C-alpha positions in Angstrom: -61.9 27.4 98.6 -63.6 30.1 96.7 -62.4 32.5 94.1 -64.3 35.6 93.4 -64.5 38.7 91.2 -66.6 41.8 91.7 -70.0 41.2 90.1 -69.8 44.4 88.0 -66.5 43.3 86.6 -67.7 40.0 85.2 -69.6 41.5 82.3 -66.7 43.8 81.5 -64.2 40.9 81.6 -66.4 38.8 79.3 -66.7 41.6 76.7 -63.0 42.4 76.9 -62.0 38.8 76.3 -64.4 38.3 73.4 -63.3 41.5 71.7 -59.6 40.7 72.1 -60.2 37.2 70.8 -62.0 38.3 67.7 -59.1 40.6 66.8 -56.1 38.4 67.8 -57.1 34.7 67.6 -54.8 32.5 65.6 -56.1 31.0 62.4 -56.1 27.4 63.4 -57.7 24.7 61.2 -60.1 23.3 63.9 -61.5 26.7 64.4 -63.1 26.5 61.0 -65.0 23.3 62.0 -68.3 23.1 63.9 -68.8 19.4 63.8 -68.3 17.8 67.2 -66.2 14.9 65.8 -63.5 17.3 64.3 -63.4 19.4 67.4 -63.1 16.3 69.6 -60.2 15.0 67.5 -58.4 18.4 67.8 -58.9 18.5 71.6 -57.4 15.0 72.0 -54.5 15.9 69.8 -53.8 19.1 71.8 -53.4 17.2 75.0 -49.7 17.6 75.9 -48.8 18.4 72.3 -47.8 21.8 71.0 -50.3 23.6 68.7 -47.6 23.9 66.0 -47.2 20.1 65.9 -51.0 19.5 65.8 -51.4 21.9 62.9 -49.0 19.7 60.9 -51.1 16.5 61.6 -54.7 17.7 61.9 -55.9 18.0 58.3 -54.1 14.8 57.2 -55.6 12.9 60.0 -59.2 14.1 59.2 -58.6 13.3 55.5 -57.6 9.7 56.5 -60.4 9.4 59.1 -63.1 11.9 58.2 -65.8 10.7 60.6 -66.5 8.5 63.6 -67.2 5.4 61.5 -63.9 5.7 59.6 -62.0 6.1 62.8 -63.8 3.2 64.6 -63.2 0.8 61.7 -59.6 1.8 61.0 -56.8 -0.8 61.2 -54.9 0.0 64.4 -51.5 0.1 62.6 -52.8 2.6 60.1 -54.2 4.8 62.9 -51.0 4.7 64.9 -48.9 5.4 61.7 -51.0 8.5 61.2 -50.4 9.5 64.8 -46.7 8.7 64.7 -44.6 11.6 65.9 -47.2 13.2 68.2 -46.4 11.0 71.1 -48.7 9.8 74.0 -50.0 7.0 71.7 -52.6 5.9 74.3 -54.5 9.0 73.1 -55.0 7.4 69.6 -56.0 4.1 71.1 -58.5 5.7 73.4 -59.8 7.8 70.6 -60.6 4.7 68.6 -62.1 3.0 71.5 -64.4 6.0 72.1 -65.3 6.1 68.4 -66.4 2.5 68.5 -68.6 3.2 71.5 -70.1 6.3 69.7 -70.8 4.1 66.7 -72.5 1.5 68.8 -74.5 3.6 71.3 -74.8 7.1 69.8 -75.2 6.6 66.0 -71.6 7.9 65.6 -72.4 11.3 67.2 -70.6 12.9 70.1 -73.3 13.1 72.8 -74.7 16.4 74.0 -75.2 15.1 77.5 -72.1 15.9 79.6 -72.5 12.8 81.7 -72.6 10.5 78.7 -69.7 12.3 77.1 -67.6 12.0 80.2 -68.0 8.2 80.1 -66.0 8.0 76.8 -62.3 6.8 77.0 -59.9 9.7 77.2 -62.6 12.3 77.7 -62.3 14.3 81.0 -64.1 17.3 82.3 -62.1 19.8 80.2 -62.7 17.9 77.0 -66.4 17.6 77.7 -66.7 21.4 78.3 -64.6 22.2 75.2 -66.4 20.0 72.7 -69.9 20.7 73.9 -69.4 24.4 74.1 -67.6 24.8 70.8 -69.7 22.3 68.8 -73.1 22.6 70.3 -73.1 26.0 72.1 -73.8 24.3 75.5 -72.6 26.7 78.3 -70.0 24.6 80.0 -66.6 26.0 81.2 -63.4 24.4 79.9 -60.5 24.8 82.3 -57.1 23.6 81.0 -53.6 24.7 82.1 -53.7 28.0 80.3 -57.1 28.9 81.7 -56.1 27.9 85.2 -53.1 30.1 85.0 -55.1 33.1 83.7 -57.7 32.9 86.3 -55.2 32.3 89.1 -53.4 35.5 88.2 -56.7 37.4 87.7 -57.8 36.5 91.3 -54.3 36.4 92.9 -54.6 32.7 93.8 -51.3 30.9 94.5 -53.0 27.5 94.8 -51.8 24.8 92.4 -54.5 24.6 89.7 -53.9 20.8 89.4 -55.1 20.2 93.0 -58.7 19.1 93.2 -60.0 21.9 95.5 -58.3 24.7 93.4 -59.4 23.1 90.1 -63.0 23.0 91.3 -62.8 26.6 92.4 -61.3 27.7 89.1 -64.0 25.8 87.2 -66.8 27.5 89.2 -65.2 30.9 88.5 -64.9 30.1 84.8 -68.6 29.1 84.8 -69.6 32.4 86.3 -67.5 34.3 83.7 -68.8 32.2 80.8 -70.7 33.9 78.0 -74.1 32.1 77.6 -74.4 33.5 74.1 -71.0 32.4 72.9 -69.6 29.8 75.3 -67.3 28.1 72.8 -65.8 31.3 71.6 -65.4 32.5 75.2 -63.6 29.3 76.3 -61.3 29.6 73.3 -60.6 33.2 74.2 -59.5 32.3 77.7 -57.3 29.5 76.3 -55.8 31.9 73.7 -54.9 34.6 76.3 -53.1 32.0 78.3 -51.3 30.6 75.2 -50.3 33.9 73.6 -50.2 36.6 76.4 -50.5 35.3 79.9 -47.7 32.8 79.5 -46.0 30.8 82.2 -42.7 32.6 82.5 -42.9 35.9 80.5 -46.4 37.2 80.5 -47.0 40.1 78.1 -49.1 42.3 80.4 -49.0 45.3 78.1 -50.9 43.2 75.5 -53.4 41.6 77.9 -57.1 42.5 77.8 -57.4 41.7 81.5 -54.8 43.9 83.2 -57.5 46.3 84.5 -58.9 43.6 86.8 -55.8 41.4 87.3 -54.5 41.1 90.9 -51.2 39.6 89.7 -50.6 42.6 87.5 -51.4 45.0 90.4 -48.8 43.4 92.7 -46.2 43.8 90.0 -45.3 40.1 89.5 -48.0 38.0 87.9 -45.6 35.0 87.7 -46.1 34.5 91.5 -49.5 33.1 90.6 -50.1 30.3 90.7 -47.1 29.1 92.8 -44.9 26.7 90.8 -43.4 23.7 92.5 -39.7 23.3 92.0 -39.0 21.2 88.9 -37.4 17.9 89.6 -34.4 16.9 87.5 -35.1 14.5 84.7 -33.7 10.9 85.2 -31.7 9.4 82.4 -32.3 5.9 81.1 -30.5 3.8 78.5 -32.1 1.6 75.9 -30.3 -1.3 74.2 -31.8 -2.3 70.8 -30.8 -4.9 68.3 -30.9 -4.9 64.5 -31.6 -8.6 63.7 -32.0 -9.7 60.1 -32.8 -13.1 58.7 -31.3 -14.6 55.5 -34.0 -12.9 53.4 -33.2 -9.5 54.7 -36.2 -9.1 56.9 -35.9 -7.3 60.2 -37.1 -8.6 63.5 -39.6 -6.2 65.1 -41.8 -6.3 68.2 -45.1 -4.6 69.1 -45.1 -2.5 72.3 -47.7 -3.4 74.9 -50.8 -1.2 75.0 -50.8 1.2 77.9 -47.0 1.4 78.2 -44.4 3.7 76.7 -45.0 4.0 72.9 -48.2 2.1 73.4 -49.1 -0.2 70.5 -46.2 0.9 68.2 -43.5 -1.4 66.8 -39.9 -1.3 68.0 -36.6 -3.1 67.6 -36.2 -5.9 70.2 -34.4 -4.6 73.2 -34.7 -3.3 76.7 -34.6 -0.1 78.7 -32.2 0.1 81.7 -32.4 2.6 84.5 -28.6 2.6 84.9 -25.8 3.0 82.3 -25.1 -0.4 80.8 -21.9 -2.3 81.3 -21.5 -4.8 78.5 -24.2 -6.3 76.3 -25.1 -9.4 78.4 -28.4 -7.8 79.4 -29.4 -7.4 75.7 -28.3 -10.9 74.7 -30.2 -12.4 77.7 -33.3 -10.3 77.0 -33.4 -11.3 73.3 -33.1 -15.0 74.3 -35.9 -14.7 76.9 -38.4 -12.5 75.1 -37.9 -13.5 71.4 -36.3 -16.9 71.6 -33.3 -15.8 69.5 -29.6 -16.4 70.1 -27.5 -13.5 68.9 -23.9 -12.2 68.8 -23.9 -8.4 69.0 -21.5 -6.5 66.8 -20.1 -3.0 67.3 -22.7 -0.3 68.1 -24.0 1.4 64.9 -26.3 4.1 66.1 -26.6 6.3 69.2 -29.5 8.7 69.7 -31.0 10.8 72.5 -34.8 11.3 72.9 -36.2 13.7 75.5 -39.5 12.8 77.1 -41.5 15.0 79.5 -40.3 13.1 82.5 -37.0 11.5 81.5 -34.3 11.4 78.9 -33.6 8.3 76.9 -30.3 7.4 75.3 -30.7 4.8 72.6 -27.8 2.4 71.7 -28.5 0.3 68.6 -26.4 -2.7 67.8 -26.5 -4.9 64.7 -26.3 -8.6 65.7 -25.4 -11.8 64.0 -28.4 -14.3 64.3 -27.1 -17.6 65.6 -30.4 -19.4 66.2 -34.1 -18.5 66.0 -37.3 -20.5 67.0 -39.6 -21.8 64.3 -42.5 -20.0 66.0 -41.9 -16.5 67.3 -43.9 -15.0 70.2 -47.2 -13.4 69.3 -45.9 -9.8 69.5 -42.8 -10.5 67.5 -42.5 -10.8 63.7 -40.2 -10.5 60.7 -40.9 -7.4 58.5 -39.6 -6.7 55.1 -38.1 -3.2 54.4 -41.3 -2.3 52.4 -43.5 -3.3 55.4 -41.4 -1.2 57.7 -42.6 1.9 55.9 -46.2 1.2 56.8 -45.8 0.0 60.4 -45.9 2.6 63.2 -42.6 3.2 65.0 -41.5 5.7 67.7 -39.8 8.7 66.3 -36.2 7.8 67.4 -36.5 4.3 66.0 -38.0 5.6 62.8 -34.8 7.7 62.5 -32.8 4.5 62.8 -34.8 2.9 60.0 -34.3 5.9 57.8 -30.6 5.5 58.2 -30.7 1.7 57.8 -33.0 1.7 54.7 -32.5 5.2 53.1 -33.8 4.1 49.7 -37.0 2.4 51.0 -37.8 5.1 53.6 -37.9 7.8 50.9 -41.1 6.2 49.8 -42.9 6.8 53.1 -46.6 7.6 52.8 -47.4 11.1 54.0 -50.8 10.3 55.5 -50.1 7.2 57.5 -51.9 5.0 55.0 -51.1 1.3 54.7 -52.4 1.1 51.2 
């Protein structure tokens, strides 16, 4: 598969994009940074997270972890607490893993060599191109979802940009369009056009700098490109959680396994069911097996709904009466005082439960994720 544009148009497209970007680019905090570390952090944060959300976190995160060494040496709970609310927590774990490798093998600097950069955890072809072009001026394309959509409409390609052959063709085309003098700025310009103008469902062609050359615009319906697969309906799951207190008022919490949903965060003990629950026997049996506690559930206290990218989760939270507990809890389970709960990282819906359960304590929450 090959995507092409007339050779004379390439220079004109490049100039039009850069001129548009210099007039219309959003004032985003990472665009004021030129160090590779800060740009790398922003790119990881922006994976599957809205720009508006990242803006709220970015400066605080860099203040808490200003360089590769600070990130590599951070306590995992402090790191996840700072990330709490952005979701996809594996990103934070991989970011720290990569920082440790950079500290060990590259003097804490993001490598200029694309092959070395691509070996870092969580760093793929797009991230390599974005960081190296923006931080070091290395002429590498950076094709994300926005760029894939823009170039597909520009060339009239209906192929799915996520498929390997189409993605390779789009990357080659982006490389031919790329400005050798300002590769980072050019990559950001393509991304920005996709984010602000050439949007998925309602492209604003009247404001687009590329309409003169765009095949999608010429056929009168740019949303035909690329072809979109029919969206599947989201499955619904149900989570049963328990509020378990000891005689001292501490709450039983459990750390989530790394690599799973809410990777590395703490949660209330409980389980997720793929079908609507009938009775609380599954919860009682799960607590006995996983935590070694015998409990008697009370009437449900909280019910919340949390929407993920691929499914919807209904959370049902029950206070329970503790009948018996083992002297030694499993390694991933612990008692936490209300003051400790403020500093431990929790998923957003369970943080909401804690705020309701401990309103006075949770008012003291640190704003930067610090555990000190």
